[in-house]
C-alpha positions in Angstrom: 4.4 14.5 20.4 5.2 11.0 19.3 8.6 9.6 20.4 10.9 8.1 17.8 12.2 4.7 18.2 15.9 4.6 17.8 17.8 1.4 17.1 21.5 1.0 17.5 23.4 -1.7 15.8 27.0 -2.6 15.1 28.0 -2.5 11.4 31.4 -3.3 9.9 33.0 -0.7 7.6 32.1 -2.9 4.6 28.4 -3.3 5.7 28.1 0.4 6.3 29.7 1.1 3.0 27.4 -1.3 1.2 24.3 0.1 2.9 25.2 3.7 1.9 26.1 2.7 -1.7 22.8 0.9 -2.1 20.8 3.8 -0.7 22.5 6.3 -3.0 21.9 4.0 -6.0 18.3 3.6 -5.2 17.9 7.4 -4.7 19.6 8.0 -8.1 17.8 5.4 -10.1 14.3 6.3 -8.9 14.9 10.0 -9.5 13.9 11.6 -12.7 13.0 8.7 -14.9 9.3 9.5 -14.9 9.7 13.2 -15.5 8.2 14.1 -18.9 10.2 17.4 -19.5 13.7 15.9 -19.2 15.4 13.8 -21.9 18.3 11.5 -21.0 20.0 8.4 -22.3 19.1 5.3 -20.5 20.8 1.9 -20.4 19.0 -1.2 -20.9 18.1 -1.7 -17.2 16.9 1.9 -16.8 14.9 1.6 -20.1 13.3 -1.6 -19.1 12.3 -0.1 -15.7 10.8 2.9 -17.3 8.5 1.0 -19.8 8.3 -2.2 -17.6 10.0 -4.5 -20.2 12.6 -7.1 -19.4 16.0 -6.7 -20.8 15.6 -9.7 -23.0 12.5 -8.2 -24.5 14.3 -5.0 -25.2 17.2 -7.0 -26.9 14.7 -8.8 -29.1 13.0 -5.5 -30.1 16.3 -4.0 -30.9 17.3 -6.9 -33.0 14.0 -6.6 -35.0 14.6 -2.8 -35.2 11.1 -2.3 -33.6 12.2 0.2 -30.9 14.1 3.4 -31.0 17.7 2.9 -29.8 21.3 4.0 -30.5 24.4 2.1 -30.1 27.7 3.9 -28.8 30.9 2.0 -28.3 29.0 -1.3 -28.3 26.5 -0.1 -25.6 22.8 0.1 -26.2 21.3 3.5 -25.2 17.6 4.6 -25.3 16.3 8.0 -25.4 13.8 8.4 -22.7 11.5 10.8 -24.7 11.6 8.5 -27.7 10.8 5.4 -25.6 7.8 7.2 -24.0 6.6 8.4 -27.5 7.1 4.8 -28.8 5.0 3.4 -26.0 2.4 6.0 -26.6 2.2 5.4 -30.3 2.0 1.7 -29.7 -1.0 2.3 -27.4 -2.7 4.4 -30.0 -2.3 1.6 -32.6 -3.8 -0.8 -30.2 -6.8 1.3 -29.6 -7.5 1.7 -33.4 -7.6 -2.1 -34.0 -11.1 -3.3 -33.5 -11.6 -6.4 -31.1 -12.1 -9.7 -32.8 -15.7 -10.8 -33.3 
């Protein structure tokens, strides 16, 4: 059986709190975003992470009304299912366009 290496270090209360908070945020944010069967509303950061777009790109697409979104109390929200469908439809369109000759 392999022995585990244990490292002890001294952390201040604020360092420990920050470490714990970041760990929880990472666990929550990486959770169910890729699951196909669950729909949820995503903020701009989450939507960008899901479809690999920068926030500025999303804002531009919203301004041009080219991406599905909703706005509640001045906050942009994106349906996860609608975003994935939009990306899928965009891919289908690209496949149908013949390459330039």
